[in-house]
gemmi code that builds the backbone of each chain (N, CA, C; Angstrom):
import gemmi

chains = {
    "A": [
        ("MET", (26.089, 33.677, -21.065), (27.031, 32.956, -20.208), (26.696, 31.469, -20.191)),
        ("LYS", (27.715, 30.670, -19.929), (27.525, 29.234, -19.758), (27.249, 28.944, -18.279)),
        ("GLU", (26.490, 27.881, -18.057), (26.130, 27.576, -16.667), (27.353, 27.254, -15.807)),
        ("ASP", (28.430, 26.717, -16.423), (29.588, 26.368, -15.589), (30.335, 27.592, -15.045)),
        ("LEU", (29.952, 28.789, -15.530), (30.515, 30.007, -14.939), (30.131, 30.120, -13.458)),
        ("MET", (28.998, 29.475, -13.107), (28.530, 29.507, -11.710), (29.592, 28.980, -10.740)),
        ("ASP", (30.486, 28.111, -11.242), (31.529, 27.529, -10.386), (32.539, 28.563, -9.905)),
        ("ILE", (32.658, 29.690, -10.627), (33.732, 30.632, -10.289), (33.237, 32.033, -9.912)),
        ("ILE", (31.921, 32.291, -10.043), (31.442, 33.626, -9.678), (30.745, 33.605, -8.321)),
        ("CYS", (30.682, 34.797, -7.714), (30.031, 34.952, -6.416), (29.504, 36.374, -6.320)),
        ("CYS", (28.790, 36.661, -5.255), (28.312, 38.024, -5.030), (29.520, 38.947, -4.828)),
        ("PRO", (29.591, 40.056, -5.598), (30.753, 40.956, -5.451), (30.810, 41.643, -4.095)),
        ("LEU", (29.691, 41.676, -3.377), (29.648, 42.369, -2.084), (30.125, 41.487, -0.942)),
        ("ASP", (29.488, 40.315, -0.794), (29.817, 39.485, 0.376), (30.454, 38.146, 0.004)),
        ("LYS", (30.708, 37.943, -1.307), (31.402, 36.749, -1.826), (30.627, 35.455, -1.570)),
        ("GLN", (29.312, 35.590, -1.349), (28.515, 34.391, -1.099), (27.971, 33.819, -2.418)),
        ("THR", (27.345, 32.657, -2.322), (26.866, 31.926, -3.489), (25.711, 32.656, -4.182)),
        ("LEU", (25.683, 32.573, -5.498), (24.603, 33.154, -6.289), (23.657, 32.064, -6.748)),
        ("GLU", (22.373, 32.443, -6.827), (21.378, 31.512, -7.358), (20.964, 31.981, -8.748)),
        ("LEU", (21.037, 31.048, -9.708), (20.763, 31.374, -11.107), (19.295, 31.165, -11.437)),
        ("SER", (18.699, 32.170, -12.091), (17.346, 32.044, -12.612), (17.388, 32.409, -14.093)),
        ("ILE", (16.943, 31.489, -14.936), (17.058, 31.671, -16.391), (15.704, 32.040, -16.974)),
        ("THR", (15.667, 33.134, -17.766), (14.422, 33.466, -18.470), (14.543, 33.224, -19.972)),
        ("ASP", (15.770, 33.229, -20.509), (15.968, 32.923, -21.927), (17.292, 32.197, -22.101)),
        ("GLU", (17.213, 31.059, -22.780), (18.401, 30.238, -22.975), (18.435, 29.771, -24.419)),
        ("ASP", (19.631, 29.722, -25.011), (19.757, 29.301, -26.395), (20.897, 28.299, -26.518)),
        ("ASP", (20.557, 27.033, -26.615), (21.536, 25.978, -26.861), (22.697, 26.009, -25.852)),
        ("GLY", (22.340, 26.074, -24.558), (23.373, 26.041, -23.523), (23.921, 27.409, -23.139)),
        ("ASP", (23.570, 28.441, -23.917), (23.957, 29.808, -23.565), (22.804, 30.481, -22.828)),
        ("ILE", (23.089, 30.989, -21.624), (22.060, 31.720, -20.879), (22.073, 33.167, -21.377)),
        ("ILE", (20.953, 33.583, -21.983), (20.892, 34.907, -22.629), (20.338, 35.962, -21.669)),
        ("GLU", (19.240, 35.623, -21.001), (18.630, 36.561, -20.055), (18.312, 35.804, -18.768)),
        ("GLY", (18.453, 36.513, -17.650), (18.136, 35.899, -16.372), (18.649, 36.756, -15.243)),
        ("THR", (18.687, 36.171, -14.072), (19.197, 36.902, -12.912), (20.082, 36.001, -12.065)),
        ("LEU", (20.956, 36.649, -11.323), (21.781, 35.988, -10.331), (21.466, 36.670, -9.002)),
        ("THR", (21.004, 35.884, -8.034), (20.591, 36.461, -6.752), (21.480, 35.914, -5.649)),
        ("CYS", (21.996, 36.812, -4.830), (22.858, 36.389, -3.732), (22.017, 35.662, -2.683)),
        ("THR", (22.454, 34.457, -2.336), (21.702, 33.648, -1.388), (21.823, 34.194, 0.042)),
        ("GLU", (22.769, 35.124, 0.258), (22.970, 35.692, 1.592), (22.324, 37.067, 1.728)),
        ("CYS", (22.739, 38.031, 0.846), (22.250, 39.407, 1.018), (21.036, 39.713, 0.143)),
        ("GLY", (20.717, 38.826, -0.807), (19.516, 39.004, -1.613), (19.673, 39.960, -2.789)),
        ("GLU", (20.867, 40.550, -2.963), (21.090, 41.457, -4.102), (20.883, 40.684, -5.406)),
        ("VAL", (20.212, 41.348, -6.379), (19.905, 40.703, -7.663), (20.774, 41.326, -8.759)),
        ("TYR", (21.453, 40.471, -9.517), (22.315, 40.910, -10.612), (21.731, 40.407, -11.924)),
        ("PRO", (21.570, 41.304, -12.914), (20.962, 40.875, -14.171), (21.945, 40.182, -15.117)),
        ("ILE", (21.416, 39.253, -15.907), (22.150, 38.708, -17.056), (21.466, 39.286, -18.292)),
        ("GLU", (22.215, 40.085, -19.082), (21.634, 40.770, -20.238), (22.460, 40.464, -21.468)),
        ("ASP", (21.788, 40.046, -22.547), (22.488, 39.690, -23.792), (23.613, 38.693, -23.528)),
        ("GLY", (23.379, 37.791, -22.599), (24.359, 36.741, -22.337), (25.497, 37.139, -21.417)),
        ("ILE", (25.487, 38.396, -20.950), (26.584, 38.871, -20.107), (26.065, 39.192, -18.706)),
        ("PRO", (26.571, 38.478, -17.686), (26.159, 38.808, -16.313), (26.755, 40.138, -15.882)),
        ("ASN", (25.918, 41.011, -15.333), (26.395, 42.293, -14.808), (26.594, 42.152, -13.313)),
        ("LEU", (27.833, 41.870, -12.926), (28.152, 41.642, -11.515), (28.868, 42.832, -10.888)),
        ("LEU", (28.625, 44.022, -11.465), (29.114, 45.236, -10.809), (28.388, 45.397, -9.481)),
        ("PRO", (29.101, 45.891, -8.448), (28.396, 46.220, -7.216), (27.297, 47.236, -7.529)),
        ("PRO", (26.165, 47.178, -6.815), (25.032, 48.053, -7.129), (25.400, 49.526, -7.220)),
        ("ASP", (26.323, 49.997, -6.373), (26.660, 51.430, -6.387), (27.458, 51.831, -7.623)),
        ("MET", (27.954, 50.873, -8.388), (28.688, 51.200, -9.613), (27.828, 51.075, -10.858)),
        ("ARG", (26.638, 50.519, -10.733), (25.827, 50.268, -11.925), (25.444, 51.568, -12.622)),
        ("GLU", (25.073, 52.586, -11.837), (24.612, 53.841, -12.436), (25.747, 54.677, -12.978)),
        ("ASP", (26.743, 54.968, -12.130), (27.807, 55.867, -12.593), (28.750, 55.202, -13.585)),
        ("ALA", (28.593, 53.901, -13.832), (29.430, 53.237, -14.828), (28.736, 53.177, -16.180)),
        ("SER", (27.696, 53.976, -16.375), (26.971, 53.910, -17.637), (27.270, 55.113, -18.521)),
        ("ALA", (28.502, 55.613, -18.461), (28.896, 56.796, -19.250), (28.665, 56.560, -20.741)),
    ],
    "B": [
        ("MET", (43.933, 64.692, -22.433), (44.301, 63.298, -22.745), (43.868, 62.905, -24.149)),
        ("THR", (43.153, 63.802, -24.820), (42.653, 63.442, -26.145), (43.792, 63.108, -27.102)),
        ("ASP", (44.909, 63.866, -26.974), (46.032, 63.595, -27.874), (46.564, 62.177, -27.682)),
        ("LEU", (46.605, 61.748, -26.407), (47.060, 60.383, -26.140), (46.127, 59.366, -26.770)),
        ("ALA", (44.845, 59.647, -26.634), (43.862, 58.743, -27.207), (44.057, 58.657, -28.722)),
        ("GLU", (44.281, 59.805, -29.340), (44.480, 59.798, -30.788), (45.761, 59.084, -31.161)),
        ("ARG", (46.827, 59.345, -30.374), (48.116, 58.725, -30.672), (47.994, 57.202, -30.617)),
        ("ARG", (47.168, 56.745, -29.698), (47.031, 55.307, -29.530), (45.945, 54.715, -30.415)),
        ("GLY", (45.339, 55.557, -31.242), (44.394, 55.066, -32.234), (43.167, 54.424, -31.619)),
        ("VAL", (42.626, 55.059, -30.603), (41.483, 54.450, -29.939), (40.167, 55.009, -30.470)),
        ("GLU", (39.148, 54.225, -30.359), (37.805, 54.709, -30.630), (37.270, 55.359, -29.360)),
        ("THR", (36.026, 55.780, -29.378), (35.513, 56.499, -28.223), (34.899, 55.580, -27.175)),
        ("GLU", (34.583, 54.354, -27.525), (33.858, 53.505, -26.581), (34.710, 52.457, -25.890)),
        ("LEU", (35.818, 52.088, -26.486), (36.710, 51.186, -25.790), (38.104, 51.292, -26.361)),
        ("TYR", (39.069, 50.765, -25.575), (40.474, 50.798, -25.946), (40.748, 49.673, -26.928)),
        ("GLU", (41.283, 50.055, -28.083), (41.583, 49.043, -29.095), (42.949, 48.409, -28.792)),
        ("PRO", (43.137, 47.136, -29.167), (44.414, 46.481, -28.884), (45.582, 47.255, -29.490)),
        ("ALA", (46.667, 47.382, -28.724), (47.853, 48.092, -29.195), (49.102, 47.305, -28.785)),
        ("GLU", (50.283, 47.975, -28.859), (51.554, 47.289, -28.555), (51.504, 46.615, -27.200)),
        ("ASP", (50.903, 47.317, -26.232), (50.880, 46.776, -24.873), (50.069, 45.478, -24.801)),
        ("SER", (48.955, 45.437, -25.555), (48.123, 44.234, -25.557), (48.902, 43.045, -26.111)),
        ("ALA", (49.633, 43.288, -27.206), (50.385, 42.209, -27.844), (51.513, 41.716, -26.935)),
        ("LEU", (52.159, 42.656, -26.238), (53.251, 42.287, -25.333), (52.725, 41.405, -24.202)),
        ("LEU", (51.581, 41.805, -23.642), (50.978, 41.043, -22.540), (50.526, 39.668, -23.014)),
        ("ALA", (49.862, 39.628, -24.174), (49.363, 38.341, -24.676), (50.519, 37.375, -24.918)),
        ("GLY", (51.592, 37.871, -25.531), (52.745, 37.008, -25.822), (53.352, 36.433, -24.564)),
        ("ALA", (53.496, 37.283, -23.532), (54.087, 36.822, -22.270), (53.163, 35.825, -21.576)),
        ("ALA", (51.863, 36.090, -21.611), (50.915, 35.212, -20.938), (50.855, 33.843, -21.609)),
        ("VAL", (50.883, 33.843, -22.938), (50.817, 32.571, -23.680), (51.938, 31.636, -23.224)),
        ("ASP", (53.122, 32.211, -22.974), (54.266, 31.400, -22.555), (54.090, 30.841, -21.145)),
        ("GLY", (53.182, 31.449, -20.352), (53.046, 31.031, -18.962), (51.753, 30.301, -18.642)),
        ("VAL", (50.996, 29.935, -19.677), (49.688, 29.304, -19.461), (49.688, 27.892, -20.041)),
        ("ASP", (49.141, 26.945, -19.279), (48.980, 25.566, -19.752), (47.534, 25.318, -20.166)),
        ("ALA", (47.333, 24.291, -20.960), (46.011, 23.986, -21.511), (44.971, 23.741, -20.418)),
        ("GLU", (45.406, 23.194, -19.276), (44.432, 22.865, -18.217), (44.189, 24.035, -17.256)),
        ("ASP", (44.833, 25.174, -17.510), (44.686, 26.316, -16.606), (43.348, 27.026, -16.784)),
        ("ARG", (42.890, 27.642, -15.694), (41.768, 28.573, -15.765), (42.351, 29.989, -15.620)),
        ("VAL", (42.023, 30.828, -16.599), (42.651, 32.150, -16.707), (41.583, 33.232, -16.625)),
        ("LEU", (41.887, 34.315, -15.896), (41.029, 35.505, -15.887), (41.786, 36.661, -16.521)),
        ("ASP", (41.192, 37.282, -17.553), (41.767, 38.485, -18.145), (40.963, 39.685, -17.649)),
        ("VAL", (41.553, 40.422, -16.708), (40.875, 41.584, -16.121), (40.994, 42.765, -17.087)),
        ("GLY", (39.915, 43.540, -17.214), (39.943, 44.665, -18.144), (40.154, 44.182, -19.555)),
        ("THR", (39.369, 43.206, -19.957), (39.639, 42.480, -21.208), (39.449, 43.361, -22.446)),
        ("GLY", (38.691, 44.449, -22.326), (38.551, 45.375, -23.461), (37.951, 44.695, -24.669)),
        ("SER", (38.682, 44.709, -25.778), (38.196, 44.076, -27.009), (38.211, 42.552, -26.915)),
        ("GLY", (38.833, 42.023, -25.871), (38.960, 40.576, -25.731), (40.190, 40.016, -26.423)),
        ("TYR", (41.062, 40.912, -26.910), (42.230, 40.477, -27.687), (43.135, 39.532, -26.904)),
        ("VAL", (43.526, 39.937, -25.690), (44.453, 39.111, -24.907), (43.787, 37.784, -24.542)),
        ("ALA", (42.530, 37.866, -24.089), (41.805, 36.655, -23.678), (41.664, 35.678, -24.848)),
        ("ALA", (41.297, 36.190, -26.011), (41.088, 35.318, -27.178), (42.398, 34.697, -27.638)),
        ("ARG", (43.481, 35.493, -27.584), (44.780, 34.951, -28.015), (45.280, 33.878, -27.057)),
        ("VAL", (45.129, 34.124, -25.760), (45.592, 33.135, -24.779), (44.811, 31.831, -24.954)),
        ("ARG", (43.506, 31.954, -25.143), (42.708, 30.742, -25.331), (43.087, 30.017, -26.616)),
        ("ALA", (43.233, 30.769, -27.713), (43.533, 30.155, -29.008), (44.903, 29.475, -29.009)),
        ("GLU", (45.873, 30.098, -28.320), (47.247, 29.597, -28.413), (47.605, 28.606, -27.316)),
        ("THR", (46.768, 28.499, -26.260), (47.098, 27.568, -25.173), (46.013, 26.516, -24.952)),
        ("GLY", (44.790, 26.807, -25.377), (43.688, 25.895, -25.107), (43.123, 26.018, -23.706)),
        ("ALA", (43.619, 27.002, -22.941), (43.149, 27.189, -21.565), (41.715, 27.706, -21.548)),
        ("HIS", (41.064, 27.546, -20.384), (39.729, 28.094, -20.162), (39.909, 29.548, -19.728)),
        ("VAL", (39.481, 30.492, -20.556), (39.729, 31.905, -20.294), (38.406, 32.655, -20.100)),
        ("VAL", (38.352, 33.445, -19.029), (37.211, 34.316, -18.768), (37.715, 35.751, -18.792)),
        ("GLY", (36.931, 36.650, -19.385), (37.290, 38.067, -19.403), (36.351, 38.864, -18.523)),
        ("SER", (36.877, 39.923, -17.880), (35.997, 40.824, -17.139), (36.318, 42.254, -17.539)),
        ("ASP", (35.299, 43.095, -17.554), (35.517, 44.509, -17.828), (34.396, 45.302, -17.178)),
        ("VAL", (34.708, 46.531, -16.775), (33.704, 47.415, -16.178), (32.867, 48.079, -17.270)),
        ("ASN", (33.409, 48.124, -18.483), (32.808, 48.843, -19.606), (31.846, 47.936, -20.384)),
        ("PRO", (30.564, 48.305, -20.473), (29.605, 47.429, -21.159), (29.908, 47.251, -22.645)),
        ("HIS", (30.488, 48.280, -23.276), (30.851, 48.162, -24.700), (31.960, 47.128, -24.874)),
        ("ALA", (32.916, 47.167, -23.965), (33.998, 46.187, -23.997), (33.454, 44.778, -23.782)),
        ("CYS", (32.551, 44.636, -22.813), (31.977, 43.310, -22.534), (31.319, 42.741, -23.793)),
        ("ARG", (30.571, 43.590, -24.494), (29.886, 43.134, -25.707), (30.889, 42.717, -26.781)),
        ("ARG", (31.923, 43.550, -26.976), (32.925, 43.246, -28.002), (33.668, 41.944, -27.673)),
        ("ALA", (34.046, 41.793, -26.401), (34.772, 40.590, -25.999), (33.897, 39.360, -26.186)),
        ("ALA", (32.612, 39.487, -25.860), (31.688, 38.364, -26.032), (31.561, 38.005, -27.515)),
        ("GLU", (31.513, 39.046, -28.374), (31.438, 38.792, -29.820), (32.703, 38.104, -30.321)),
        ("ALA", (33.830, 38.361, -29.633), (35.087, 37.702, -29.994), (35.147, 36.274, -29.440)),
        ("GLY", (34.052, 35.839, -28.814), (33.981, 34.465, -28.329), (34.524, 34.266, -26.935)),
        ("VAL", (34.782, 35.369, -26.219), (35.316, 35.287, -24.864), (34.158, 35.253, -23.873)),
        ("GLU", (34.179, 34.294, -22.955), (33.191, 34.284, -21.855), (33.449, 35.512, -21.003)),
        ("THR", (32.436, 36.390, -20.886), (32.661, 37.722, -20.337), (31.744, 38.014, -19.151)),
        ("VAL", (32.292, 38.669, -18.156), (31.543, 39.097, -16.980), (31.775, 40.586, -16.790)),
        ("ARG", (30.692, 41.347, -16.600), (30.870, 42.768, -16.293), (31.167, 42.886, -14.816)),
        ("ALA", (32.338, 43.448, -14.490), (32.807, 43.378, -13.115), (33.740, 44.527, -12.779)),
        ("ASP", (33.832, 44.816, -11.496), (34.832, 45.725, -10.964), (36.036, 44.879, -10.548)),
        ("LEU", (37.091, 44.929, -11.382), (38.306, 44.135, -11.146), (37.955, 42.659, -10.900)),
        ("VAL", (38.310, 42.114, -9.716), (38.094, 40.683, -9.477), (36.947, 40.438, -8.487)),
        ("SER", (36.141, 41.470, -8.195), (35.214, 41.376, -7.061), (34.173, 40.253, -7.147)),
        ("PRO", (33.651, 39.864, -8.343), (32.633, 38.805, -8.312), (33.186, 37.399, -8.571)),
        ("PHE", (34.456, 37.168, -8.299), (34.998, 35.827, -8.514), (35.336, 35.181, -7.179)),
        ("ARG", (35.175, 33.849, -7.146), (35.387, 33.112, -5.900), (36.866, 33.038, -5.554)),
        ("ALA", (37.137, 32.681, -4.320), (38.513, 32.592, -3.848), (39.242, 31.430, -4.514)),
        ("ALA", (40.471, 31.677, -4.911), (41.414, 30.641, -5.358), (40.891, 29.806, -6.523)),
        ("VAL", (40.284, 30.465, -7.515), (39.766, 29.704, -8.660), (40.587, 29.875, -9.929)),
        ("PHE", (41.550, 30.803, -9.950), (42.311, 31.041, -11.188), (43.781, 30.652, -11.041)),
        ("ASP", (44.277, 29.966, -12.074), (45.705, 29.635, -12.133), (46.515, 30.836, -12.595)),
        ("VAL", (45.901, 31.624, -13.482), (46.595, 32.778, -14.057), (45.612, 33.941, -14.152)),
        ("VAL", (46.073, 35.141, -13.782), (45.299, 36.363, -14.005), (46.158, 37.307, -14.832)),
        ("THR", (45.599, 37.812, -15.924), (46.302, 38.798, -16.751), (45.588, 40.135, -16.620)),
        ("PHE", (46.362, 41.228, -16.728), (45.752, 42.572, -16.623), (46.611, 43.587, -17.349)),
        ("ASN", (45.989, 44.243, -18.332), (46.585, 45.414, -18.977), (45.800, 46.616, -18.463)),
        ("PRO", (46.268, 47.196, -17.359), (45.435, 48.171, -16.648), (45.491, 49.553, -17.286)),
        ("PRO", (44.540, 50.416, -16.892), (44.701, 51.834, -17.198), (45.886, 52.324, -16.383)),
        ("TYR", (46.904, 52.854, -17.031), (48.116, 53.173, -16.270), (48.720, 54.536, -16.549)),
        ("LEU", (48.143, 55.304, -17.473), (48.759, 56.600, -17.756), (48.380, 57.599, -16.669)),
        ("PRO", (49.375, 58.320, -16.151), (49.036, 59.353, -15.175), (48.140, 60.399, -15.822)),
        ("ALA", (47.079, 60.770, -15.137), (46.123, 61.734, -15.679), (46.369, 63.105, -15.057)),
        ("ASP", (45.985, 64.139, -15.772), (45.996, 65.468, -15.172), (44.997, 65.480, -14.023)),
        ("GLU", (45.302, 66.306, -13.023), (44.422, 66.390, -11.851), (42.961, 66.634, -12.263)),
        ("ASP", (42.776, 67.514, -13.269), (41.415, 67.927, -13.622), (40.816, 67.096, -14.756)),
        ("ALA", (41.553, 66.063, -15.205), (41.007, 65.240, -16.280), (39.893, 64.366, -15.725)),
        ("ALA", (38.732, 64.518, -16.270), (37.595, 63.748, -15.775), (37.590, 62.355, -16.398)),
        ("ARG", (37.241, 61.362, -15.570), (37.100, 59.999, -16.107), (35.658, 59.838, -16.581)),
        ("ASP", (35.306, 60.685, -17.566), (33.898, 60.755, -17.954), (33.602, 60.051, -19.274)),
        ("ASP", (34.594, 59.404, -19.864), (34.272, 58.571, -21.019), (35.070, 57.283, -20.928)),
        ("TRP", (34.628, 56.295, -21.685), (35.179, 54.950, -21.491), (36.641, 54.833, -21.883)),
        ("VAL", (37.091, 55.664, -22.842), (38.501, 55.587, -23.213), (39.378, 56.160, -22.108)),
        ("GLU", (38.908, 57.256, -21.481), (39.622, 57.775, -20.309), (39.738, 56.698, -19.240)),
        ("VAL", (38.646, 56.008, -19.017), (38.633, 54.946, -17.998), (39.632, 53.856, -18.353)),
        ("ALA", (39.755, 53.571, -19.668), (40.636, 52.493, -20.109), (42.101, 52.898, -20.078)),
        ("LEU", (42.378, 54.205, -20.181), (43.762, 54.654, -20.324), (44.380, 55.147, -19.031)),
        ("THR", (43.632, 55.893, -18.248), (44.283, 56.648, -17.190), (44.042, 56.041, -15.811)),
        ("GLY", (45.067, 56.151, -14.985), (45.004, 55.592, -13.642), (45.261, 56.625, -12.573)),
        ("GLY", (44.523, 57.730, -12.630), (44.673, 58.769, -11.612), (45.980, 59.525, -11.787)),
        ("THR", (46.277, 60.431, -10.862), (47.458, 61.276, -11.027), (48.756, 60.467, -10.949)),
        ("SER", (48.744, 59.369, -10.205), (49.941, 58.535, -10.100), (50.026, 57.538, -11.250)),
        ("GLY", (48.905, 57.282, -11.925), (48.844, 56.189, -12.886), (48.562, 54.855, -12.211)),
        ("ARG", (48.452, 54.849, -10.880), (48.291, 53.581, -10.160), (46.949, 53.455, -9.453)),
        ("ALA", (46.000, 54.313, -9.795), (44.705, 54.315, -9.104), (43.926, 53.024, -9.309)),
        ("VAL", (44.202, 52.313, -10.390), (43.534, 51.032, -10.629), (44.477, 49.866, -10.338)),
        ("VAL", (45.775, 50.050, -10.655), (46.752, 48.979, -10.414), (46.831, 48.641, -8.928)),
        ("ASP", (46.855, 49.662, -8.069), (47.006, 49.406, -6.638), (45.862, 48.571, -6.060)),
        ("PRO", (44.590, 48.957, -6.295), (43.503, 48.088, -5.796), (43.531, 46.694, -6.411)),
        ("PHE", (43.958, 46.602, -7.664), (44.081, 45.284, -8.287), (45.078, 44.427, -7.506)),
        ("LEU", (46.245, 45.004, -7.196), (47.264, 44.254, -6.460), (46.770, 43.869, -5.070)),
        ("ASP", (45.947, 44.747, -4.472), (45.412, 44.459, -3.145), (44.437, 43.282, -3.165)),
        ("LYS", (43.733, 43.100, -4.298), (42.615, 42.156, -4.337), (42.878, 40.875, -5.108)),
        ("VAL", (43.858, 40.892, -6.017), (44.005, 39.741, -6.925), (44.392, 38.461, -6.186)),
        ("GLY", (45.095, 38.596, -5.072), (45.541, 37.414, -4.345), (44.401, 36.515, -3.902)),
        ("ARG", (43.247, 37.096, -3.638), (42.093, 36.319, -3.171), (41.620, 35.309, -4.215)),
        ("VAL", (41.585, 35.735, -5.494), (41.006, 34.865, -6.530), (42.031, 33.924, -7.153)),
        ("LEU", (43.299, 34.135, -6.818), (44.377, 33.342, -7.405), (44.655, 32.099, -6.561)),
        ("ARG", (44.913, 30.974, -7.243), (45.350, 29.787, -6.500), (46.686, 30.099, -5.814)),
        ("PRO", (47.005, 29.380, -4.735), (48.236, 29.706, -3.990), (49.490, 29.692, -4.872)),
        ("ASP", (49.517, 28.779, -5.854), (50.690, 28.715, -6.740), (50.422, 29.421, -8.075)),
        ("GLY", (49.432, 30.288, -8.081), (49.035, 30.963, -9.310), (49.975, 32.098, -9.706)),
        ("THR", (49.751, 32.598, -10.922), (50.627, 33.609, -11.515), (49.802, 34.779, -12.023)),
        ("VAL", (50.336, 35.994, -11.838), (49.731, 37.193, -12.427), (50.676, 37.737, -13.483)),
        ("PHE", (50.131, 38.065, -14.675), (50.898, 38.789, -15.679), (50.306, 40.187, -15.779)),
        ("LEU", (51.120, 41.191, -15.437), (50.651, 42.574, -15.330), (51.482, 43.480, -16.227)),
        ("LEU", (50.795, 44.221, -17.112), (51.467, 45.182, -17.982), (51.688, 46.473, -17.196)),
        ("VAL", (52.923, 46.961, -17.194), (53.225, 48.205, -16.491), (54.087, 49.096, -17.391)),
        ("SER", (53.828, 50.401, -17.335), (54.612, 51.365, -18.098), (55.569, 52.105, -17.182)),
        ("SER", (56.701, 52.539, -17.756), (57.627, 53.378, -16.994), (56.948, 54.668, -16.548)),
        ("LEU", (55.907, 55.096, -17.282), (55.175, 56.312, -16.903), (54.410, 56.109, -15.595)),
        ("THR", (54.100, 54.851, -15.282), (53.355, 54.517, -14.075), (54.281, 54.400, -12.872)),
        ("GLY", (55.541, 54.025, -13.140), (56.475, 53.769, -12.058), (56.553, 52.276, -11.786)),
        ("ILE", (57.458, 51.604, -12.495), (57.535, 50.149, -12.379), (57.958, 49.747, -10.969)),
        ("GLU", (58.908, 50.502, -10.389), (59.394, 50.171, -9.045), (58.274, 50.264, -8.001)),
        ("ALA", (57.428, 51.287, -8.154), (56.331, 51.453, -7.198), (55.357, 50.281, -7.272)),
        ("VAL", (55.141, 49.780, -8.489), (54.244, 48.635, -8.655), (54.873, 47.380, -8.050)),
        ("VAL", (56.174, 47.193, -8.310), (56.881, 46.030, -7.755), (56.833, 46.067, -6.224)),
        ("GLN", (56.997, 47.272, -5.652), (56.979, 47.394, -4.198), (55.596, 47.064, -3.621)),
        ("ARG", (54.551, 47.599, -4.267), (53.180, 47.323, -3.812), (52.885, 45.833, -3.887)),
        ("ALA", (53.311, 45.221, -5.000), (53.102, 43.772, -5.156), (53.816, 43.019, -4.034)),
        ("GLY", (55.028, 43.481, -3.705), (55.805, 42.849, -2.641), (55.085, 42.921, -1.300)),
        ("GLU", (54.450, 44.069, -1.052), (53.696, 44.238, 0.202), (52.507, 43.280, 0.266)),
        ("ARG", (52.058, 42.831, -0.906), (50.931, 41.886, -0.973), (51.409, 40.449, -1.114)),
        ("GLY", (52.706, 40.236, -0.919), (53.233, 38.881, -0.880), (53.697, 38.317, -2.211)),
        ("PHE", (53.792, 39.188, -3.220), (54.226, 38.723, -4.544), (55.669, 39.136, -4.814)),
        ("SER", (56.432, 38.212, -5.414), (57.710, 38.614, -5.990), (57.508, 38.826, -7.487)),
        ("SER", (58.237, 39.798, -8.033), (58.022, 40.220, -9.415), (59.264, 39.965, -10.253)),
        ("VAL", (59.053, 39.551, -11.486), (60.148, 39.459, -12.437), (59.642, 39.974, -13.787)),
        ("VAL", (60.508, 40.698, -14.501), (60.144, 41.209, -15.824), (60.317, 40.082, -16.833)),
        ("VAL", (59.233, 39.738, -17.530), (59.308, 38.635, -18.507), (59.189, 39.124, -19.949)),
        ("ALA", (58.863, 40.389, -20.152), (58.817, 40.952, -21.505), (58.992, 42.454, -21.378)),
        ("GLU", (59.576, 43.053, -22.389), (59.873, 44.481, -22.325), (59.957, 45.049, -23.729)),
        ("THR", (59.443, 46.263, -23.896), (59.622, 46.947, -25.168), (59.696, 48.442, -24.887)),
        ("SER", (60.544, 49.148, -25.655), (60.767, 50.564, -25.381), (60.322, 51.442, -26.533)),
        ("PHE", (59.757, 52.576, -26.172), (59.355, 53.595, -27.134), (60.031, 54.894, -26.704)),
        ("PRO", (60.050, 55.899, -27.580), (60.691, 57.158, -27.193), (60.101, 57.742, -25.913)),
        ("TYR", (58.821, 57.527, -25.684), (58.160, 58.189, -24.569), (57.920, 57.283, -23.369)),
        ("GLU", (58.106, 55.962, -23.527), (57.881, 55.075, -22.388), (58.455, 53.692, -22.655)),
        ("THR", (58.713, 52.986, -21.571), (59.070, 51.573, -21.659), (57.921, 50.772, -21.082)),
        ("LEU", (57.528, 49.720, -21.800), (56.473, 48.832, -21.307), (57.105, 47.525, -20.865)),
        ("VAL", (56.687, 47.028, -19.700), (57.155, 45.716, -19.255), (55.946, 44.859, -18.881)),
        ("VAL", (56.141, 43.551, -18.965), (55.184, 42.627, -18.374), (55.836, 42.051, -17.130)),
        ("LEU", (55.198, 42.275, -15.982), (55.671, 41.689, -14.729), (54.970, 40.360, -14.499)),
        ("LYS", (55.752, 39.360, -14.142), (55.189, 38.076, -13.714), (55.260, 38.057, -12.191)),
        ("LEU", (54.098, 37.934, -11.554), (54.031, 37.958, -10.091), (53.699, 36.561, -9.569)),
        ("VAL", (54.491, 36.090, -8.639), (54.199, 34.810, -7.975), (54.394, 34.972, -6.473)),
        ("ARG", (53.749, 34.062, -5.708), (53.884, 34.140, -4.252), (54.859, 33.090, -3.734)),
    ],
}
model = gemmi.Model(1)
for chain_id, residues in chains.items():
    chain = gemmi.Chain(chain_id)
    for i, (resn, *xyz) in enumerate(residues, 1):
        res = gemmi.Residue()
        res.name, res.seqid = resn, gemmi.SeqId(i, " ")
        for name, pos in zip(("N", "CA", "C"), xyz):
            atom = gemmi.Atom()
            atom.name, atom.element = name, gemmi.Element(name[0])
            atom.pos, atom.b_iso = gemmi.Position(*pos), 0.0
            res.add_atom(atom)
        chain.add_residue(res)
    model.add_chain(chain)
structure = gemmi.Structure()
structure.add_model(model)
structure.setup_entities()
């Protein structure tokens, strides 16, 4: 994901601001990292450049 | 539902672009400006999102619940977010939202246990995904924003128009194509 995506995404649960933490970046593309809700503290992973912003209760049963 | 999947030439992990995708992309291209920010919900292969971006120059983001779809769309160069409909997007950030939803009515006992089922079927009414989408899309859309929604006669176009109306949208058909077994329309929704 690109960092400017932060302008339009939010926590899917409470719609509050997310805090970005980058562990791997390649030429402006964020490859691995986390997005943490500044309000409820829920942590959403960024994997292979794609943020997984599914609500926590959908993460497991959506892995068919 | 396997026969439907075969008829539509789908693979097992995601829904491949078909007539409905092309109809939606064509209608959306006509309604998008270069400076618009667009969300393609249920982007699948990323076909609609990539075409809208290529043909309009707009900033397009795709979302899908299916991780295989997210990967494919990202490989197609679409900025992709794994999401349940519009839930992780901020209020009033999109000028245009496009959606080719799962809309085929499913048998009562058909399990949504594989990704193609998830991509094709919308519960017994065909509206199990369209209805929550209509309930929620208004939040992420700018006040003067537009939704382009693919609907099949099998889903009940009137029922979708009525639900949209209850959510403050007026609907107009901007594209249509007919097959022996169904008619597909693109509804343009505005407030």
